N, CA, C and O atoms as a GROMACS GRO file, in nm:
protein
  316
    1MET      N    1   5.996   3.840   1.002
    1MET     CA    2   5.839   3.871   0.970
    1MET      C    3   5.814   3.928   0.847
    1MET      O    4   5.879   4.021   0.801
    2THR      N    5   5.714   3.870   0.790
    2THR     CA    6   5.641   3.889   0.650
    2THR      C    7   5.536   3.982   0.659
    2THR      O    8   5.435   3.959   0.727
    3SER      N    9   5.555   4.092   0.590
    3SER     CA   10   5.425   4.167   0.607
    3SER      C   11   5.343   4.174   0.459
    3SER      O   12   5.398   4.195   0.350
    4ASP      N   13   5.218   4.153   0.477
    4ASP     CA   14   5.123   4.162   0.380
    4ASP      C   15   5.084   4.303   0.389
    4ASP      O   16   5.037   4.365   0.484
    5SER      N   17   5.114   4.345   0.260
    5SER     CA   18   5.019   4.488   0.218
    5SER      C   19   4.930   4.499   0.177
    5SER      O   20   4.882   4.403   0.118
    6PRO      N   21   4.866   4.606   0.184
    6PRO     CA   22   4.718   4.604   0.121
    6PRO      C   23   4.717   4.570   0.007
    6PRO      O   24   4.640   4.478  -0.021
    7LEU      N   25   4.801   4.630  -0.105
    7LEU     CA   26   4.846   4.625  -0.218
    7LEU      C   27   4.838   4.482  -0.260
    7LEU      O   28   4.758   4.439  -0.344
    8GLN      N   29   4.940   4.400  -0.184
    8GLN     CA   30   4.902   4.262  -0.258
    8GLN      C   31   4.798   4.181  -0.226
    8GLN      O   32   4.779   4.076  -0.287
    9SER      N   33   4.718   4.224  -0.122
    9SER     CA   34   4.628   4.109  -0.081
    9SER      C   35   4.486   4.174  -0.200
    9SER      O   36   4.409   4.098  -0.258
   10THR      N   37   4.484   4.294  -0.212
   10THR     CA   38   4.403   4.345  -0.314
   10THR      C   39   4.442   4.313  -0.466
   10THR      O   40   4.354   4.312  -0.551
   11THR      N   41   4.563   4.288  -0.496
   11THR     CA   42   4.600   4.218  -0.634
   11THR      C   43   4.563   4.086  -0.653
   11THR      O   44   4.534   4.042  -0.764
   12ALA      N   45   4.562   4.009  -0.530
   12ALA     CA   46   4.512   3.879  -0.503
   12ALA      C   47   4.391   3.869  -0.530
   12ALA      O   48   4.360   3.779  -0.608
   13THR      N   49   4.298   3.943  -0.482
   13THR     CA   50   4.156   3.949  -0.485
   13THR      C   51   4.109   3.979  -0.638
   13THR      O   52   4.023   3.913  -0.697
   14ASP      N   53   4.174   4.081  -0.688
   14ASP     CA   54   4.153   4.125  -0.803
   14ASP      C   55   4.167   4.007  -0.929
   14ASP      O   56   4.092   3.993  -1.026
   15LYS      N   57   4.305   3.920  -0.888
   15LYS     CA   58   4.312   3.821  -0.996
   15LYS      C   59   4.243   3.734  -0.957
   15LYS      O   60   4.225   3.650  -1.045
   16GLY      N   61   4.184   3.710  -0.848
   16GLY     CA   62   4.072   3.628  -0.843
   16GLY      C   63   3.962   3.657  -0.911
   16GLY      O   64   3.902   3.572  -0.977
   17GLU      N   65   3.929   3.768  -0.900
   17GLU     CA   66   3.808   3.829  -0.978
   17GLU      C   67   3.786   3.819  -1.122
   17GLU      O   68   3.689   3.787  -1.191
   18ARG      N   69   3.899   3.853  -1.144
   18ARG     CA   70   3.934   3.858  -1.325
   18ARG      C   71   3.940   3.707  -1.375
   18ARG      O   72   3.903   3.675  -1.488
   19LEU      N   73   3.992   3.612  -1.274
   19LEU     CA   74   4.012   3.455  -1.286
   19LEU      C   75   3.842   3.429  -1.336
   19LEU      O   76   3.805   3.419  -1.453
   20ASP      N   77   3.763   3.422  -1.224
   20ASP     CA   78   3.618   3.420  -1.256
   20ASP      C   79   3.554   3.460  -1.331
   20ASP      O   80   3.458   3.396  -1.376
   21GLU      N   81   3.590   3.595  -1.372
   21GLU     CA   82   3.514   3.656  -1.493
   21GLU      C   83   3.547   3.575  -1.621
   21GLU      O   84   3.459   3.531  -1.695
   22LEU      N   85   3.702   3.556  -1.645
   22LEU     CA   86   3.723   3.483  -1.749
   22LEU      C   87   3.677   3.337  -1.761
   22LEU      O   88   3.652   3.297  -1.875
   23GLU      N   89   3.664   3.253  -1.659
   23GLU     CA   90   3.593   3.130  -1.674
   23GLU      C   91   3.480   3.145  -1.690
   23GLU      O   92   3.425   3.059  -1.758
   24ILE      N   93   3.394   3.259  -1.635
   24ILE     CA   94   3.224   3.289  -1.674
   24ILE      C   95   3.230   3.318  -1.828
   24ILE      O   96   3.156   3.253  -1.902
   25LYS      N   97   3.314   3.412  -1.880
   25LYS     CA   98   3.340   3.427  -2.048
   25LYS      C   99   3.329   3.278  -2.127
   25LYS      O  100   3.258   3.238  -2.220
   26PHE      N  101   3.415   3.227  -2.057
   26PHE     CA  102   3.484   3.101  -2.150
   26PHE      C  103   3.343   3.015  -2.138
   26PHE      O  104   3.308   2.980  -2.251
   27ALA      N  105   3.253   2.972  -2.033
   27ALA     CA  106   3.148   2.909  -2.032
   27ALA      C  107   3.062   2.944  -2.144
   27ALA      O  108   3.032   2.869  -2.237
   28TYR      N  109   3.025   3.068  -2.127
   28TYR     CA  110   2.920   3.123  -2.228
   28TYR      C  111   2.987   3.110  -2.346
   28TYR      O  112   2.903   3.070  -2.427
   29GLN      N  113   3.104   3.124  -2.406
   29GLN     CA  114   3.156   3.084  -2.532
   29GLN      C  115   3.148   2.952  -2.558
   29GLN      O  116   3.081   2.922  -2.657
   30GLN      N  117   3.201   2.859  -2.493
   30GLN     CA  118   3.194   2.750  -2.497
   30GLN      C  119   3.004   2.703  -2.551
   30GLN      O  120   2.970   2.638  -2.650
   31GLU      N  121   2.935   2.753  -2.467
   31GLU     CA  122   2.776   2.715  -2.470
   31GLU      C  123   2.771   2.772  -2.629
   31GLU      O  124   2.730   2.702  -2.722
   32THR      N  125   2.806   2.873  -2.639
   32THR     CA  126   2.752   2.968  -2.787
   32THR      C  127   2.814   2.845  -2.898
   32THR      O  128   2.743   2.772  -2.966
   33ILE      N  129   2.942   2.845  -2.894
   33ILE     CA  130   3.023   2.765  -2.983
   33ILE      C  131   2.938   2.609  -3.014
   33ILE      O  132   2.938   2.560  -3.126
   34ASP      N  133   2.870   2.548  -2.900
   34ASP     CA  134   2.835   2.440  -2.919
   34ASP      C  135   2.685   2.429  -2.961
   34ASP      O  136   2.635   2.331  -3.015
   35SER      N  137   2.612   2.562  -2.925
   35SER     CA  138   2.501   2.587  -3.021
   35SER      C  139   2.517   2.604  -3.176
   35SER      O  140   2.465   2.530  -3.260
   36LEU      N  141   2.592   2.708  -3.202
   36LEU     CA  142   2.641   2.744  -3.362
   36LEU      C  143   2.675   2.588  -3.399
   36LEU      O  144   2.613   2.551  -3.499
   37ASN      N  145   2.749   2.501  -3.350
   37ASN     CA  146   2.769   2.372  -3.388
   37ASN      C  147   2.636   2.312  -3.461
   37ASN      O  148   2.609   2.300  -3.581
   38GLU      N  149   2.562   2.278  -3.336
   38GLU     CA  150   2.461   2.237  -3.364
   38GLU      C  151   2.355   2.276  -3.470
   38GLU      O  152   2.300   2.203  -3.553
   39THR      N  153   2.341   2.408  -3.448
   39THR     CA  154   2.285   2.492  -3.599
   39THR      C  155   2.322   2.441  -3.742
   39THR      O  156   2.257   2.398  -3.837
   40VAL      N  157   2.470   2.466  -3.715
   40VAL     CA  158   2.525   2.428  -3.860
   40VAL      C  159   2.515   2.257  -3.901
   40VAL      O  160   2.513   2.225  -4.020
   41THR      N  161   2.511   2.189  -3.830
   41THR     CA  162   2.501   2.050  -3.844
   41THR      C  163   2.348   2.046  -3.878
   41THR      O  164   2.325   1.999  -3.990
   42LYS      N  165   2.262   2.078  -3.824
   42LYS     CA  166   2.090   2.060  -3.868
   42LYS      C  167   2.106   2.118  -4.001
   42LYS      O  168   2.087   2.045  -4.098
   43GLN      N  169   2.138   2.237  -4.017
   43GLN     CA  170   2.140   2.312  -4.161
   43GLN      C  171   2.225   2.216  -4.286
   43GLN      O  172   2.190   2.215  -4.404
   44TRP      N  173   2.328   2.146  -4.237
   44TRP     CA  174   2.402   2.078  -4.325
   44TRP      C  175   2.320   1.963  -4.367
   44TRP      O  176   2.316   1.931  -4.486
   45GLU      N  177   2.243   1.891  -4.264
   45GLU     CA  178   2.140   1.792  -4.292
   45GLU      C  179   2.040   1.833  -4.370
   45GLU      O  180   1.994   1.751  -4.450
   46PHE      N  181   1.988   1.960  -4.365
   46PHE     CA  182   1.868   1.999  -4.416
   46PHE      C  183   1.902   2.023  -4.573
   46PHE      O  184   1.816   1.992  -4.656
   47ILE      N  185   2.030   2.079  -4.614
   47ILE     CA  186   2.070   2.079  -4.729
   47ILE      C  187   2.108   1.956  -4.775
   47ILE      O  188   2.098   1.945  -4.897
   48GLU      N  189   2.150   1.856  -4.716
   48GLU     CA  190   2.155   1.723  -4.795
   48GLU      C  191   2.061   1.653  -4.822
   48GLU      O  192   2.076   1.561  -4.902
   49LYS      N  193   1.940   1.678  -4.764
   49LYS     CA  194   1.813   1.644  -4.802
   49LYS      C  195   1.737   1.703  -4.926
   49LYS      O  196   1.672   1.647  -5.014
   50LEU      N  197   1.772   1.863  -4.898
   50LEU     CA  198   1.742   1.918  -5.042
   50LEU      C  199   1.787   1.871  -5.157
   50LEU      O  200   1.718   1.864  -5.259
   51ARG      N  201   1.915   1.832  -5.147
   51ARG     CA  202   2.015   1.807  -5.274
   51ARG      C  203   1.950   1.674  -5.325
   51ARG      O  204   1.946   1.645  -5.445
   52ARG      N  205   1.893   1.587  -5.212
   52ARG     CA  206   1.853   1.479  -5.292
   52ARG      C  207   1.726   1.460  -5.348
   52ARG      O  208   1.697   1.379  -5.437
   53GLN      N  209   1.621   1.575  -5.266
   53GLN     CA  210   1.510   1.581  -5.354
   53GLN      C  211   1.523   1.641  -5.490
   53GLN      O  212   1.452   1.599  -5.581
   54ILE      N  213   1.606   1.731  -5.509
   54ILE     CA  214   1.650   1.816  -5.621
   54ILE      C  215   1.682   1.707  -5.745
   54ILE      O  216   1.631   1.720  -5.856
   55SER      N  217   1.772   1.599  -5.708
   55SER     CA  218   1.846   1.490  -5.774
   55SER      C  219   1.714   1.428  -5.826
   55SER      O  220   1.682   1.420  -5.945
   56ARG      N  221   1.637   1.381  -5.714
   56ARG     CA  222   1.517   1.307  -5.763
   56ARG      C  223   1.418   1.348  -5.867
   56ARG      O  224   1.356   1.279  -5.948
   57LEU      N  225   1.416   1.513  -5.840
   57LEU     CA  226   1.342   1.573  -5.924
   57LEU      C  227   1.372   1.560  -6.066
   57LEU      O  228   1.299   1.514  -6.154
   58GLU      N  229   1.499   1.612  -6.076
   58GLU     CA  230   1.560   1.608  -6.198
   58GLU      C  231   1.539   1.500  -6.282
   58GLU      O  232   1.480   1.507  -6.389
   59GLY      N  233   1.594   1.383  -6.226
   59GLY     CA  234   1.557   1.238  -6.282
   59GLY      C  235   1.415   1.220  -6.320
   59GLY      O  236   1.392   1.167  -6.429
   60ARG      N  237   1.308   1.263  -6.236
   60ARG     CA  238   1.193   1.269  -6.299
   60ARG      C  239   1.156   1.355  -6.400
   60ARG      O  240   1.069   1.314  -6.477
   61LEU      N  241   1.204   1.470  -6.419
   61LEU     CA  242   1.202   1.550  -6.504
   61LEU      C  243   1.255   1.514  -6.665
   61LEU      O  244   1.197   1.533  -6.771
   62VAL      N  245   1.380   1.457  -6.638
   62VAL     CA  246   1.447   1.378  -6.779
   62VAL      C  247   1.349   1.253  -6.803
   62VAL      O  248   1.328   1.225  -6.921
   63GLU      N  249   1.299   1.187  -6.721
   63GLU     CA  250   1.195   1.052  -6.737
   63GLU      C  251   1.052   1.102  -6.835
   63GLU      O  252   1.002   1.051  -6.936
   64MET      N  253   1.007   1.246  -6.739
   64MET     CA  254   0.892   1.276  -6.815
   64MET      C  255   0.937   1.334  -6.968
   64MET      O  256   0.863   1.288  -7.055
   65SER      N  257   1.028   1.412  -7.013
   65SER     CA  258   1.067   1.455  -7.105
   65SER      C  259   1.066   1.335  -7.206
   65SER      O  260   0.977   1.333  -7.291
   66GLU      N  261   1.167   1.226  -7.202
   66GLU     CA  262   1.157   1.125  -7.256
   66GLU      C  263   1.034   1.067  -7.296
   66GLU      O  264   1.002   1.057  -7.415
   67TRP      N  265   0.960   1.028  -7.197
   67TRP     CA  266   0.835   1.001  -7.228
   67TRP      C  267   0.728   1.066  -7.314
   67TRP      O  268   0.650   0.993  -7.376
   68GLN      N  269   0.720   1.182  -7.321
   68GLN     CA  270   0.668   1.260  -7.417
   68GLN      C  271   0.728   1.299  -7.546
   68GLN      O  272   0.684   1.381  -7.627
   69GLY      N  273   0.824   1.236  -7.552
   69GLY     CA  274   0.921   1.236  -7.701
   69GLY      C  275   1.030   1.346  -7.705
   69GLY      O  276   1.072   1.393  -7.811
   70GLY      N  277   1.067   1.378  -7.606
   70GLY     CA  278   1.197   1.492  -7.582
   70GLY      C  279   1.170   1.645  -7.657
   70GLY      O  280   1.071   1.715  -7.636
   71ASP      N  281   1.241   1.665  -7.715
   71ASP     CA  282   1.245   1.820  -7.731
   71ASP      C  283   1.240   1.823  -7.894
   71ASP      O  284   1.282   1.925  -7.949
   72ASN      N  285   1.193   1.723  -7.967
   72ASN     CA  286   1.200   1.709  -8.117
   72ASN      C  287   1.050   1.757  -8.159
   72ASN      O  288   1.036   1.768  -8.280
   73GLU      N  289   0.954   1.783  -8.091
   73GLU     CA  290   0.819   1.828  -8.118
   73GLU      C  291   0.859   1.975  -8.154
   73GLU      O  292   0.938   2.045  -8.091
   74PRO      N  293   0.770   2.019  -8.300
   74PRO     CA  294   0.776   2.153  -8.317
   74PRO      C  295   0.676   2.237  -8.229
   74PRO      O  296   0.588   2.184  -8.161
   75PRO      N  297   0.694   2.363  -8.236
   75PRO     CA  298   0.588   2.437  -8.122
   75PRO      C  299   0.453   2.460  -8.165
   75PRO      O  300   0.428   2.447  -8.285
   76PRO      N  301   0.363   2.492  -8.085
   76PRO     CA  302   0.251   2.484  -8.134
   76PRO      C  303   0.229   2.599  -8.222
   76PRO      O  304   0.297   2.701  -8.216
   77PRO      N  305   0.132   2.579  -8.305
   77PRO     CA  306   0.102   2.694  -8.425
   77PRO      C  307   0.061   2.826  -8.371
   77PRO      O  308   0.032   2.906  -8.460
   78HIS      N  309   0.051   2.870  -8.255
   78HIS     CA  310   0.005   2.997  -8.197
   78HIS      C  311   0.158   3.047  -8.160
   78HIS      O  312   0.143   3.128  -8.069
   79TYR      N  313   0.256   3.038  -8.180
   79TYR     CA  314   0.407   3.048  -8.142
   79TYR      C  315   0.459   3.126  -8.273
   79TYR      O  316   0.578   3.155  -8.285
   0.00000   0.00000   0.00000
């Protein structure tokens, strides 16, 4: 005859509750990781867009300085 002591059943219940708590924590952590990953991805896309814009603006500035004659002009007389 096997005897189930209250300590053994309580331990099994505690283990089940602890397992449930761990599963809930894991689910929240996974949700947080997914959310952070999405945020980082969006920020990276935005950074790349800004880099392309800066590159285009730099090109336009070079074109404008070449069109205006470059930096060979003397400063205006009031300097």
